[in-house]
C-alpha positions in Angstrom: 149.5 132.1 -12.6 149.2 134.7 -15.2 151.4 132.7 -17.6 149.1 129.7 -17.3 145.6 131.1 -17.0 144.2 133.3 -19.7 143.2 136.7 -18.2 140.7 139.3 -19.3 142.3 142.6 -18.2 140.0 145.3 -17.0 142.4 148.1 -18.0 141.4 149.8 -14.8 144.4 151.4 -13.1 145.4 149.4 -10.1 142.7 146.7 -10.2 144.5 144.3 -12.5 147.6 144.5 -10.2 145.5 143.1 -7.4 144.4 140.0 -9.3 147.3 138.7 -11.4 146.4 140.6 -14.5 142.6 140.8 -14.5 139.6 138.5 -14.3 139.9 134.9 -15.4 138.7 134.9 -19.0 135.2 133.5 -19.6 134.5 133.6 -15.8 131.6 135.3 -14.0 132.4 138.0 -11.5 130.3 139.8 -8.9 130.8 143.4 -7.8 128.7 144.3 -4.7 128.5 147.6 -2.8 126.2 150.4 -1.7 124.9 153.3 -3.7 127.7 155.6 -4.8 130.5 153.1 -4.3 131.5 153.1 -8.0 130.0 149.8 -9.3 128.4 151.2 -12.4 131.5 153.3 -13.3 133.6 150.2 -13.0 131.3 148.3 -15.3 131.3 151.0 -18.0 135.1 151.4 -17.7 135.5 147.6 -18.1 133.5 147.7 -21.3 135.0 150.9 -22.6 138.6 149.6 -22.1 137.7 146.3 -23.7 136.5 148.0 -26.9 139.2 150.7 -27.1 142.3 149.0 -25.6 141.8 145.3 -26.2 139.5 145.1 -29.3 136.8 143.2 -27.4 133.2 144.0 -28.1 130.9 144.5 -25.1 127.3 144.3 -24.0 125.7 146.2 -21.1 122.5 144.7 -19.8 120.4 146.9 -17.5 117.2 146.2 -15.6 116.8 149.9 -14.9 114.8 152.2 -17.2 117.3 155.0 -17.8 119.9 153.6 -20.2 120.3 157.0 -21.9 121.2 158.6 -18.5 123.9 155.9 -18.0 125.4 156.7 -21.4 125.3 160.5 -20.7 127.0 160.0 -17.3 129.8 158.1 -19.1 130.6 161.2 -21.2 131.9 162.9 -18.0 134.8 160.5 -18.3 135.3 161.0 -22.0 133.6 157.6 -22.9 131.4 158.2 -26.0 129.2 155.1 -25.8 126.8 156.5 -28.5 129.7 156.4 -31.0 130.9 153.0 -29.8 127.3 151.7 -30.2 127.1 153.1 -33.7 130.3 151.3 -34.6 129.0 148.0 -33.2 131.6 147.8 -30.4 129.3 148.2 -27.4 125.6 147.4 -27.2 123.2 148.6 -24.5 120.1 146.4 -23.8 117.3 147.0 -21.3 115.3 144.1 -19.9 112.2 144.3 -17.9 112.4 142.8 -14.4 109.5 140.5 -15.5 111.7 139.0 -18.3 111.7 135.2 -18.0 115.0 133.4 -18.0 114.3 131.5 -21.3 113.5 134.8 -23.1 116.6 136.4 -21.6 118.8 133.5 -22.7 117.4 133.6 -26.2 118.0 137.4 -26.6 121.5 137.2 -25.1 122.6 134.3 -27.3 121.4 136.2 -30.4 123.1 139.5 -29.4 126.4 137.9 -28.3 126.7 135.9 -31.5 125.6 138.8 -33.7 127.9 141.4 -32.0 130.9 139.1 -31.4 130.6 140.0 -27.7 133.5 139.1 -25.4 132.6 141.1 -22.4 129.1 141.5 -20.7 127.8 143.4 -17.7 124.5 143.0 -15.8 123.4 145.9 -13.6 121.8 145.2 -11.1 121.6 141.4 -11.4 119.4 140.7 -8.4 116.4 142.4 -10.2 116.2 139.3 -12.3 115.1 137.3 -9.3 112.7 139.9 -7.8 109.7 137.8 -8.8 111.1 134.6 -7.5 110.5 133.7 -3.8 111.8 130.2 -3.8 115.6 130.1 -3.0 116.1 127.0 -5.2 114.5 128.7 -8.2 116.6 131.8 -7.7 119.8 129.7 -7.6 118.7 127.8 -10.7 117.9 131.0 -12.6 121.3 132.6 -11.8 123.1 129.3 -12.5 121.5 129.0 -15.9 122.5 132.5 -16.9 126.0 132.1 -15.6 126.4 128.7 -17.4 125.2 130.2 -20.7 127.7 133.0 -20.5 130.5 130.5 -20.0 129.3 128.4 -22.9 129.3 131.5 -25.1 132.8 132.3 -24.0 132.3 135.8 -22.6 133.7 137.3 -19.4 130.8 138.4 -17.2 130.6 141.1 -14.5 127.4 141.2 -12.4 126.7 144.2 -10.2 124.4 144.2 -7.2 123.7 146.5 -4.2 124.4 145.7 -0.6 124.8 147.9 2.4 128.3 148.4 3.8 127.3 146.9 7.1 126.0 143.7 5.5 129.1 142.6 3.5 129.5 139.3 5.3 127.7 136.1 4.3 124.2 135.9 5.9 121.4 133.4 6.1 118.6 135.9 6.5 115.9 136.2 3.9 116.7 139.8 3.1 120.1 138.9 1.7 119.3 135.6 0.1 119.7 136.8 -3.5 123.0 138.4 -2.9 124.4 135.4 -0.9 123.5 133.1 -3.8 125.3 135.4 -6.3 128.4 135.4 -4.1 128.5 131.6 -3.8 128.0 131.0 -7.5 130.4 133.7 -8.8 134.0 132.9 -9.7 135.0 136.2 -8.0 133.5 138.6 -5.6 134.7 142.2 -5.2 133.3 144.4 -2.5 133.1 148.2 -3.1 132.9 150.5 -0.1 131.7 154.1 -0.5 133.7 155.2 2.5 137.5 154.6 2.7 138.4 151.7 5.0 142.0 151.4 3.6 143.5 154.2 5.6 142.9 157.0 3.1 140.6 158.0 0.3 136.9 158.3 0.0 136.3 154.8 -1.3 137.8 151.3 -1.1 137.7 147.9 -2.8 138.4 144.4 -1.5 138.5 141.2 -3.6 136.8 138.7 -1.3 137.5 135.8 -3.5 138.8 135.0 -7.0 139.1 131.4 -8.1 142.5 130.4 -9.7 144.0 133.7 -8.7 146.6 134.8 -6.1 144.8 138.0 -5.4 145.3 140.8 -2.9 143.0 140.1 0.1 143.0 143.4 2.0 141.0 146.5 1.2 142.7 148.9 -1.1 142.0 152.6 -1.5 140.0 153.7 -4.6 139.0 157.0 -6.1 136.8 158.1 -9.0 138.5 160.9 -10.9 137.8 162.5 -14.3 139.1 159.5 -16.1 137.2 156.9 -14.1 138.3 154.5 -11.4 141.8 154.5 -9.9 142.8 151.9 -7.4 145.8 151.4 -5.1 149.3 152.7 -5.5 148.4 155.1 -8.3 145.9 156.8 -6.0 148.6 157.2 -3.4 151.0 158.8 -5.9 148.3 161.3 -6.9 147.7 162.2 -3.3 151.4 162.8 -2.7 151.5 165.2 -5.6 148.4 167.0 -4.3 150.0 167.4 -0.9 153.3 168.6 -2.4 151.6 171.2 -4.6 150.8 173.8 -1.9 154.4 173.7 -0.6 155.8 174.3 -4.1 153.4 177.2 -4.6 154.4 178.8 -1.2 158.1 178.6 -2.2 157.3 180.4 -5.5 155.4 183.0 -3.7 158.2 183.8 -1.3 160.6 184.2 -4.2 
């Protein structure tokens, strides 16, 4: 499939191996998981790799107040978003939860065109629908935003929160917004804050990805000093860690 379908590689160790080389280009993709599961780190890494490895400008849209805090957190991984912002490679925008869809679309269209944006992240996307109680209106709003991103030819990643015990499709009112996002998105990746893949403290599972022969089981994930690592590379790191004490003991005996 990778030879036929244009891919947008995340550049994240292990993830692109799970999905035939990355997200389908110009698609919309949902990442859902609980607090501390690694969603925001994944988004930042996706944008950072786009700018530094693939020469693709990015836009981070937040509905939370502390954008400066997000940028400061990224410095722990060596990602200097302040500099990237000054160079016009990555832009951070904060929208109020009360922002209407028409105003949002207008601002996004302007920023994407002005900044030649090819990658965009929304965190958390469900905040956009907080003031909407009608399920049809929520679906319409999210569909409008998704359709705009595709017309503007950007690859989109939405992030939203869900509890680990509520990762399956539901019909309850409490999970209506998340369910709608899952059905409308081209791909859904579930992040777990506790390892369910046999080892590690975190895991990720690609629940669906259209036009992609992707890995369907949960895979171990960790967040290290360079960001997110997924899959076999994590296993190799763990093997090295387990071997290290044995090497040290041999040296001590000698």
